[in-house]
Backbone as a printed PyTorch tensor [residue, N CA C, xyz], in Angstrom:
tensor([[[133.0280, 189.7060, 278.6640],
         [133.8470, 188.5600, 279.0160],
         [133.4880, 188.0950, 280.4270]],

        [[133.4990, 186.7980, 280.6570],
         [133.2320, 186.2790, 281.9970],
         [134.3100, 186.7110, 282.9880]],

        [[133.8880, 186.8350, 284.2480],
         [134.8120, 187.2010, 285.3220],
         [135.0060, 186.0090, 286.2520]],

        [[136.2080, 185.9430, 286.8100],
         [136.5800, 184.8460, 287.6910],
         [137.2920, 185.4000, 288.9230]],

        [[137.0170, 184.7980, 290.0740],
         [137.8040, 185.0710, 291.2650],
         [138.8110, 183.9350, 291.3760]],

        [[140.0850, 184.2870, 291.4110],
         [141.1470, 183.2940, 291.4910],
         [141.8570, 183.4840, 292.8240]],

        [[141.8860, 182.4270, 293.6280],
         [142.5430, 182.4670, 294.9210],
         [143.7160, 181.4900, 294.8920]],

        [[144.8210, 181.8740, 295.5170],
         [145.9920, 181.0080, 295.5190],
         [146.6670, 181.0190, 296.8770]],

        [[147.1570, 179.8550, 297.2440],
         [147.9890, 179.7060, 298.4330],
         [149.4060, 179.5100, 297.9210]],

        [[150.3130, 180.3630, 298.3510],
         [151.6890, 180.2960, 297.8640],
         [152.3810, 179.0160, 298.3110]],

        [[153.2380, 178.5040, 297.4370],
         [154.1730, 177.4660, 297.8480],
         [155.2690, 178.1580, 298.6570]],

        [[156.0910, 177.3840, 299.3190],
         [157.1850, 177.9710, 300.0970],
         [158.1020, 178.8030, 299.2000]],

        [[158.3890, 178.2860, 297.9990],
         [159.2490, 179.0120, 297.0650],
         [158.6440, 180.3260, 296.6010]],

        [[157.3460, 180.3290, 296.3530],
         [156.6810, 181.5660, 295.9220],
         [156.6450, 182.5980, 297.0280]],

        [[156.4650, 182.1400, 298.2340],
         [156.4670, 183.0750, 299.3540],
         [157.8480, 183.7150, 299.5010]],

        [[158.8960, 182.9030, 299.3930],
         [160.2560, 183.4420, 299.4620],
         [160.5020, 184.4100, 298.3010]],

        [[160.0380, 184.0520, 297.1100],
         [160.2010, 184.9300, 295.9520],
         [159.4620, 186.2480, 296.1140]],

        [[158.2910, 186.1970, 296.7080],
         [157.5210, 187.4230, 296.9400],
         [158.2250, 188.3110, 297.9610]],

        [[158.8220, 187.6900, 298.9760],
         [159.5790, 188.4600, 299.9550],
         [160.7580, 189.1500, 299.2700]],

        [[161.4530, 188.4340, 298.3860],
         [162.6190, 188.9990, 297.6940],
         [162.2320, 190.0640, 296.6710]],

        [[161.1960, 189.7840, 295.8600],
         [160.8190, 190.6800, 294.7620],
         [159.8280, 191.7620, 295.1770]],

        [[159.0200, 191.4670, 296.1780],
         [157.9990, 192.4030, 296.6060],
         [156.6380, 192.0800, 296.0110]],

        [[155.6100, 192.5550, 296.6830],
         [154.2370, 192.2930, 296.2710],
         [153.8580, 192.9430, 294.9580]],

        [[154.4060, 194.1170, 294.6810],
         [154.0740, 194.8210, 293.4390],
         [154.6030, 194.0640, 292.2290]],

        [[155.7990, 193.4880, 292.3450],
         [156.3680, 192.7200, 291.2320],
         [155.5230, 191.4890, 290.9320]],

        [[155.0130, 190.8330, 291.9760],
         [154.1610, 189.6500, 291.7810],
         [152.8620, 190.0600, 291.0970]],

        [[152.2950, 191.1760, 291.5210],
         [151.0810, 191.6870, 290.9010],
         [151.3110, 191.9150, 289.4140]],

        [[152.4200, 192.5430, 289.0610],
         [152.7070, 192.8250, 287.6510],
         [152.9000, 191.5400, 286.8500]],

        [[153.5250, 190.5300, 287.4510],
         [153.7220, 189.2500, 286.7620],
         [152.3870, 188.5570, 286.4830]],

        [[151.4880, 188.5850, 287.4640],
         [150.1710, 187.9650, 287.2790],
         [149.3730, 188.7410, 286.2360]],

        [[149.4280, 190.0630, 286.3190],
         [148.7200, 190.9030, 285.3430],
         [149.1930, 190.5890, 283.9230]],

        [[150.5020, 190.4910, 283.7330],
         [151.0500, 190.1860, 282.4070],
         [150.6060, 188.8040, 281.9270]],

        [[150.5670, 187.8280, 282.8370],
         [150.1410, 186.4770, 282.4620],
         [148.6770, 186.4600, 282.0290]],

        [[147.8200, 187.1430, 282.7810],
         [146.3960, 187.2090, 282.4280],
         [146.2300, 187.8950, 281.0710]],

        [[146.9180, 189.0060, 280.8740],
         [146.8130, 189.7470, 279.6100],
         [147.3500, 188.9420, 278.4340]],

        [[148.3510, 188.0940, 278.6660],
         [148.8970, 187.2610, 277.5850],
         [147.8770, 186.2440, 277.0830]],

        [[146.8400, 186.0070, 277.8750],
         [145.7790, 185.0700, 277.4910],
         [144.5290, 185.7930, 277.0060]],

        [[144.6600, 187.0890, 276.7480],
         [143.5340, 187.8480, 276.2340],
         [142.5870, 188.3510, 277.2940]],

        [[143.0020, 188.2950, 278.5620],
         [142.1530, 188.7360, 279.6560],
         [142.6260, 190.0460, 280.2520]],

        [[141.9840, 190.4300, 281.3430],
         [142.4010, 191.6160, 282.0860],
         [142.2540, 191.3290, 283.5680]],

        [[143.1560, 191.8890, 284.3570],
         [143.1350, 191.7100, 285.8020],
         [142.4780, 192.9270, 286.4200]],

        [[141.2840, 192.7360, 286.9860],
         [140.5150, 193.8460, 287.5650],
         [140.9530, 194.1850, 288.9780]],

        [[141.3710, 193.1780, 289.7470],
         [141.7550, 193.3970, 291.1410],
         [142.7820, 192.3480, 291.5400]],

        [[143.6470, 192.7130, 292.4660],
         [144.6700, 191.7960, 292.9720],
         [144.9680, 192.2050, 294.4070]],

        [[144.7510, 191.2990, 295.3520],
         [144.9400, 191.5900, 296.7630],
         [145.6380, 190.4370, 297.4670]],

        [[146.4470, 190.7800, 298.4480],
         [146.9930, 189.7910, 299.3630],
         [145.9830, 189.6060, 300.4830]],

        [[145.8620, 188.3730, 300.9860],
         [144.8000, 188.0610, 301.9320],
         [145.3250, 187.2600, 303.1210]],

        [[144.5850, 187.3030, 304.2070],
         [144.8170, 186.4330, 305.3540],
         [143.9120, 185.2180, 305.1860]],

        [[144.2590, 184.1240, 305.8340],
         [143.3680, 182.9700, 305.8340],
         [143.8960, 181.8240, 305.0070]],

        [[142.9860, 181.0790, 304.4000],
         [143.3540, 179.8770, 303.6510],
         [144.1690, 180.1840, 302.4000]],

        [[143.9760, 181.3620, 301.8210],
         [144.6870, 181.7480, 300.6040],
         [145.5160, 182.9900, 300.8740]],

        [[146.6240, 183.1260, 300.1590],
         [147.5420, 184.2460, 300.3410],
         [147.2630, 185.4120, 299.4070]],

        [[146.6030, 185.1210, 298.3020],
         [146.3480, 186.1550, 297.3060],
         [145.0400, 185.8330, 296.5930]],

        [[144.3590, 186.8860, 296.1300],
         [143.1640, 186.6810, 295.3160],
         [143.1230, 187.7470, 294.2400]],

        [[142.5810, 187.3630, 293.1170],
         [142.4270, 188.3050, 292.0180],
         [141.0670, 188.1410, 291.3730]],

        [[140.6260, 189.2100, 290.7350],
         [139.4200, 189.1760, 289.9150],
         [139.9120, 189.4280, 288.4910]],

        [[139.6340, 188.4840, 287.6140],
         [140.1050, 188.5890, 286.2340],
         [138.9710, 188.3500, 285.2580]],

        [[139.0300, 189.0600, 284.1510],
         [138.1630, 188.7600, 283.0130],
         [138.9720, 187.8880, 282.0640]],

        [[138.3560, 186.8150, 281.6070],
         [138.9840, 185.9110, 280.6440],
         [138.0080, 185.7060, 279.4900]],

        [[138.5350, 185.4130, 278.3130],
         [137.6360, 185.2450, 277.1640],
         [136.5890, 184.1510, 277.3430]],

        [[136.9290, 183.0650, 278.0450],
         [135.9890, 181.9560, 278.2010],
         [136.4940, 181.0050, 279.2840]],

        [[135.6960, 179.9880, 279.5900],
         [136.0540, 179.0240, 280.6280],
         [137.3220, 178.2490, 280.2910]],

        [[137.5040, 177.8830, 279.0290],
         [138.6970, 177.1340, 278.6410],
         [139.9580, 177.9550, 278.8950]],

        [[139.9050, 179.2520, 278.6250],
         [141.0580, 180.1200, 278.8730],
         [141.3160, 180.2280, 280.3660]],

        [[140.2740, 180.3880, 281.1560],
         [140.4380, 180.4540, 282.6110],
         [141.0300, 179.1540, 283.1440]],

        [[140.5720, 178.0290, 282.6160],
         [141.1190, 176.7380, 283.0320],
         [142.5830, 176.6190, 282.6270]],

        [[142.9070, 177.0800, 281.4270],
         [144.2970, 177.0530, 280.9770],
         [145.2000, 177.8720, 281.8710]],

        [[144.7150, 179.0290, 282.3060],
         [145.4740, 179.8700, 283.2230],
         [145.7060, 179.1310, 284.5440]],

        [[144.6530, 178.5400, 285.0780],
         [144.7600, 177.8200, 286.3490],
         [145.7250, 176.6360, 286.2350]],

        [[145.6650, 175.9260, 285.1250],
         [146.5610, 174.7850, 284.9070],
         [148.0110, 175.2540, 284.8360]],

        [[148.2540, 176.3470, 284.1150],
         [149.6140, 176.8760, 283.9880],
         [150.1710, 177.3010, 285.3380]],

        [[149.3550, 177.9870, 286.1250],
         [149.8030, 178.4460, 287.4460],
         [150.0970, 177.2440, 288.3490]],

        [[149.1810, 176.2870, 288.3890],
         [149.3590, 175.1220, 289.2590],
         [150.5600, 174.2810, 288.8300]],

        [[150.7550, 174.0980, 287.5330],
         [151.8490, 173.2440, 287.0620],
         [153.2140, 173.9010, 287.1850]],

        [[153.2530, 175.2170, 287.3430],
         [154.5270, 175.9260, 287.5020],
         [155.1070, 175.7450, 288.9010]],

        [[154.3060, 175.2530, 289.8410],
         [154.7870, 174.9830, 291.1820],
         [154.7900, 176.1770, 292.1140]],

        [[154.2000, 177.2800, 291.6800],
         [154.1980, 178.4730, 292.5170],
         [153.1150, 178.4990, 293.5700]],

        [[152.1830, 177.5820, 293.4750],
         [151.0880, 177.5780, 294.4400],
         [150.9720, 176.2050, 295.0970]],

        [[150.5550, 176.2280, 296.3480],
         [150.2550, 174.9890, 297.0510],
         [148.7960, 174.6000, 296.8210]],

        [[147.9600, 175.5970, 296.5100],
         [146.5460, 175.3600, 296.2320],
         [146.0080, 176.5480, 295.4440]],

        [[145.0730, 176.2680, 294.5560],
         [144.3840, 177.3340, 293.8260],
         [142.9020, 177.0270, 293.7900]],

        [[142.1220, 178.0760, 293.6240],
         [140.6700, 177.9270, 293.5160],
         [140.1820, 178.9990, 292.5520]],

        [[139.4430, 178.5850, 291.5390],
         [138.8760, 179.5140, 290.5660],
         [137.3610, 179.4470, 290.6740]],

        [[136.7260, 180.6070, 290.8320],
         [135.2790, 180.6930, 290.9720],
         [134.7270, 181.5850, 289.8720]],

        [[133.7550, 181.0880, 289.1280],
         [133.0910, 181.8960, 288.1090],
         [132.1910, 182.8970, 288.8210]],

        [[132.2580, 184.1510, 288.3990],
         [131.4450, 185.2060, 289.0020],
         [130.2960, 185.5860, 288.0640]],

        [[129.1260, 185.7970, 288.6350],
         [127.9540, 186.2110, 287.8670],
         [127.6050, 187.6560, 288.2100]],

        [[127.2250, 188.4150, 287.2070],
         [126.7420, 189.7700, 287.4390],
         [125.3140, 189.7040, 287.9860]],

        [[124.8240, 190.7800, 288.5820],
         [123.4240, 190.7830, 289.0180],
         [122.4560, 190.4980, 287.8590]],

        [[122.7450, 191.0240, 286.6720],
         [121.8750, 190.7650, 285.5170],
         [121.9000, 189.2860, 285.1310]],

        [[123.0710, 188.6460, 285.2220],
         [123.1450, 187.2130, 284.9210],
         [122.3610, 186.4070, 285.9510]],

        [[122.3640, 186.8460, 287.2060],
         [121.5660, 186.1660, 288.2310],
         [120.0800, 186.3400, 287.9510]],

        [[119.6900, 187.5350, 287.5090],
         [118.2860, 187.7500, 287.1250],
         [117.8750, 186.7580, 286.0390]],

        [[118.7500, 186.5450, 285.0740],
         [118.4540, 185.6010, 284.0020],
         [118.4460, 184.1640, 284.5260]],

        [[119.3960, 183.8400, 285.4050],
         [119.5030, 182.4750, 285.9210],
         [118.2500, 182.0430, 286.6630]],

        [[117.6510, 182.9440, 287.4440],
         [116.4860, 182.5510, 288.2260],
         [115.2410, 182.3620, 287.3700]],

        [[115.3110, 182.7080, 286.0870],
         [114.1810, 182.4560, 285.1900],
         [114.2700, 181.0780, 284.5350]],

        [[115.3830, 180.3960, 284.7330],
         [115.5830, 179.0620, 284.1500],
         [115.0280, 178.0270, 285.1210]],

        [[114.1230, 177.1910, 284.6660],
         [113.4730, 176.2170, 285.5350],
         [113.5650, 174.8230, 284.9230]],

        [[114.4680, 174.0060, 285.4390],
         [114.5910, 172.6560, 284.8840],
         [113.4440, 171.7590, 285.3380]],

        [[113.2410, 170.6890, 284.6140],
         [112.3140, 169.6480, 285.0300],
         [113.1250, 168.7210, 285.9280]],

        [[113.0690, 168.9700, 287.2340],
         [113.9390, 168.2800, 288.1870],
         [113.1360, 167.7330, 289.3570]],

        [[113.4500, 166.4980, 289.7460],
         [112.8430, 165.8700, 290.9090],
         [113.9550, 165.5280, 291.8820]],

        [[113.9130, 166.0570, 293.1200],
         [114.9480, 165.7150, 294.0950],
         [114.8640, 164.2480, 294.5240]],

        [[115.9700, 163.6930, 295.0010],
         [115.9490, 162.3000, 295.4510],
         [114.9130, 162.0880, 296.5560]],

        [[114.2250, 160.9690, 296.4940],
         [113.2600, 160.6190, 297.5360],
         [111.8870, 161.2430, 297.3610]],

        [[111.7040, 162.0440, 296.3440],
         [110.4000, 162.6640, 296.0800],
         [109.7600, 161.9650, 294.8800]],

        [[108.5130, 161.5990, 295.0580],
         [107.7790, 160.9560, 293.9730],
         [107.0810, 162.0430, 293.1770]],

        [[107.2260, 161.9660, 291.8820],
         [106.5540, 162.9960, 291.0530],
         [105.0500, 162.7680, 291.1190]],

        [[104.3230, 163.8770, 291.1040],
         [102.8480, 163.8190, 291.1750],
         [102.2650, 163.1450, 289.9450]],

        [[101.1720, 162.4610, 290.1420],
         [100.6010, 161.8200, 288.9730],
         [ 99.4520, 160.9840, 289.2420]]])
């Protein structure tokens, strides 16, 4: 299954809820939500910086990951979210063997 890094910035309400319920309860809620979509939560951490929390999740496919992100964003618990598709080293090995027929802007093809 594909893996995704999901980063979220809490809304004011979510931050207050996390203070009241605790970080472990929030982790369990996110884990249950991911599992309800057929995925698994590999990691969950609170962070400093632009985002308050990040997780690594396996999801069945991109549509499921997008559905998860849409559900989280529409629930109002986050002020911002970011989902990044993660590639394994083996997938990167495969990716670098793919060579498109591509010409960058401003370059004339040889001929």
